[in-house]
C-alpha positions, 0 to 999 in steps of 0.5 A: 800796253800789256801786249807790248810788255808781253812781246818784250818778255817773249823776245827776252826769253827767246834770246836767253834760251840759247845755250851759248848765252845761259851756259858760259862753260868753255868748249872742251880743250879736246873737241870730239874727233880732234886728233891729239898729238902724243909725245912718244919719246921713250914709250915705244917698244920699251924693255920693261912695262909694269901694269899696275904701280904697287910696291911689286911693280915700282921696285921692279921698275927701279931694278930695271932702270938701275940696270940701264933699261928703258921702262914704262909704268901704267897705273889706273888710280893715280897717286898711292892711297893704300892706308894700311901699315906694313911690318917690313923685314930688313931685306927691303932696306938692303934692296933699296941700298943696292938700287942706290948703289947701282944707280950711282955707278951707272948714271953718276950723281948728275943722273940721280934725283935730288931732294928739295934741300939739294941732297941726293935722293937716296931710297934707303936713307929716305926709308930709314937712317940712323941720323934722321928721325921717325915720327908723324911725317909724310914721304913728300915732306922727307923728299921736299927736305922740310923734315930731317926724318925718314918714313919708317919706324922701328919696332921697339916692343914685340909682344905676344899674348896667349889667352887660350884655355888649357884643360877647360880653364882660362890661362894667360901667358905673356911673352915680350921679345927683344926687338930686332936690331936695324941693320947698320951696313949693307949685307949682300947676302940679303939680296935674292933670298928665298921667301921662306927664309925672309918671312921666317925672320922677324919684322924690323920696320913699320911703315905706312904703306902709302908712304912707302909707295909715295917714296918709290913713286916720287923717285920714278917721277923725278927720274922721268921729269929730269930726263925730259928737262934735259932733253934726253930719252926718259929712262922711265915714263909713267901713265898714272890714269891709264889702263890697257885699252878694253875696247867696247864696254857696252853690254854683252857676254860670252865670246863677243864681250871677250873679243871686244876686251882684247883690244889692248893686248894685241897678239903676235904670231910668236906669242908676244903681246903688243900693248895699247893703253888708254886714259881713263876717268874715275867716277863714283857710280851709285856707291862703287868706283867705275872707270871709263875712257876719257872723252877725246883721248887717243889710244897710246901704242906702247909697241912690243916690250921685251917684258911686261909684268901685271901686278894689280892686286889680288883681282886683276882684270888684265891677268884675267883677260889673258886667261890667267886663273887663280885656284883656292889653296887648301890646308889640312888642319889635321882636325879630321876634315881633311884639306879645306880652303884656307880662309879667315874673316877679319875686322879692320879698323884705324883708330887715332890711338897711340900704339907706338913702336909696337907689334902686339899679337894676341891669340884667344879661345872662343867657344860656340854653343856646343863647346867647340873651341876656336882660336881668334887673333888680333894684331895692333900695329903702330908707328915709332913716335907717331901717336895717331897710328893705331891699325888694329885687326881682329879675327871673327870666329867662324861661328859668329854671323852678325845677323841682326835678325838672330841678334833680335835687333830687327824683326824677321823678314826685314829686307837685307838692303833696308836702312834698318837692317844695315844699321843694325848690322854695322852696330853689331860689327862695331860692338864686337870690334871694340870689345876685341880691341879692348882685349888687346889694348887693355883700354875700356870700351867706354874709352875706345868709343870716344877715340876718333876713327878715320876708317872701319871697322870693315869686315873682309875675308881672306881666301888664299889663292894661287895661279898655276903658271905666272907666264901669261904671254911669251913676253908677259908674267903675273906677279904680286897678289895678282899671282897668289896671296897668302895671309895678310897679318904678316905683311907677307904679301907686300914683302913677297912682292916688293922683296921677292918678285921684284928682285927676280926682275933684278936677276932677270936683267942679270941673266940677260946681260950674261947672254941668256935669251929673253925666252929662257930668262922669262921662263926662269922669272915666271918659275921663280915668281911661283916659287916665291909665292908658294914659299909665302903660302907655306909659311903663312898657312899656320896663321889660319889655325896654328898658334904662333905668328910667323913674323916673330921669326923661328928663334922667337917662336921657339921662345914662345913655345917654351914660355907657353908649354904648347907646340906652335903646331897645335890646331883649332876647330874651323868651320865653313858654313856659318862663315858663308852665311855671314858673307851672304848678309852684306857682300864684301866690297874690296873698294871699301879699302879706299873709302874713309868713314871718319867717326869723330872723337878724340886723339888718344895720345897716352901710352897703352896701359900695361898688359895685365897678367890675369886672363880677361875671364878671371877679372872682376866683371864690370856691368859693361863687361857682363853685358858684353859676355851675355851678348856674346853668349846669346849670339852663340846660342842663336847660331843657326845649324851648320849649312845655312846660307851661301855666299861668295868669299872674295 
């Protein structure tokens, strides 16, 4: 009996051991080795290809479609997910309006996408209109027609707090500026202005970066879909999980690895590039994002575009593959050290805090152990009628390290990768961040600790860089942050890309329609991209050591100078060695911008308290404030001598 039962169990086990029985997973839709048919309509030899679909590229695509060109967009990351808030100059509104006008003139109403309520999808009105409302609204809601709203908000309160010391004593000067009025009608003079003029003007709008990007993306997607549905050649084709093919991604270095990664950029005898792209999948590999080619997917040959643009953020692998390099930008702060790299470190965080329709800036004095004065800045950005938006960024003084060992939170010799070390490091970041947020919002730290925080604080470093030439192929240029980047606190990168560089593509097609050769027009385009970026660097350089923020505008800067009695050209002390030590503690990871880390808490819906007229150092100290000041003093005293450590500043 036992033998029969054992034989039965063995037979049952042998039947169930077959993978086809245990695993009900269906065979892949695209088995390995199967040839996949690709719809090539509208993608071979297009007029324009955008590699990377941020604001710069999508505005460039819109200009190109408005000029009747056939376009392709290639994006690695799918839908937009950039969470920051932008302060936007009014030029952007005028550019959207001209695109709307050109689209209507060329294609008629039947060639314009429509919103869910049947109305024409007009970019300018979706961004801002006097007849719709701002507030807690998503771009997709506006486009679907479920909300009579627009995606941007106006800035009603522009405030500048100057808490720098004067003659060794604390002094507070408050300047509240008149809000910039939104434009009422189209102004042709706002098209194609030089970037110094644009960035020297005040910010008019505030908008979530992701909502602006979604608005542009949906318009392009709807053009593509309506053309395919009508059976005509699509004016634009979008590939949203794709990249220029990189070939073998195995181990290796030097010349052999470079040769393997040239696959997608095929060189032609005349210096132009043929583009081959591939579909990719993203995976979270040991805490960092990695992308590999999708199994079974075919290579897609785009042919040879007349013009392609690489705008993929400040660290573009495609630009690097074509030999493009950025060099660090040096600024002379007139402090006796000569030119030094333009660099600053910030903590960024998002709090569900009702900052409202406000742009508030603060500059203050911090002192190291030797009494040297450093100027630090904070910025608070909200959104009109949206109580959940509180993007607050605070500058870290050059002497502060956040070293848990120096702070006495962990014993000497604690490994930097240990949980104890990283926990103490993050605690120091959060404590300093909330102290600085308290100073710009006038809210007690105890209240801020209970506010829900979907992101941050995250430490990141801004290092100004710029390329020598935007031309990377006879038919290709680099633009946006991929070409050069200045100071982010002004939203200058977004404005330079989507207003400056993108409008140069508009001018490129105008020049081509005038009969100018592609070679000459591309050369002019590359030169103008550099001019725009240099203008941004020129304007933003003062943000590294001077007093007055640039996006207040020249007239407002003169008003602030009059109020404070101090020139906007005054400079503060800067050092570099301690900052490098800070970077060596925990490396900065750009992918952190895409990682939410929600700290649960409450939504602070009340308005911010009024700004007090007394300097924080002159107020009666609570126990919490006294402890904070003692901790800051201890941190300064524990600062190691200049020259310790070394690390990258990415």
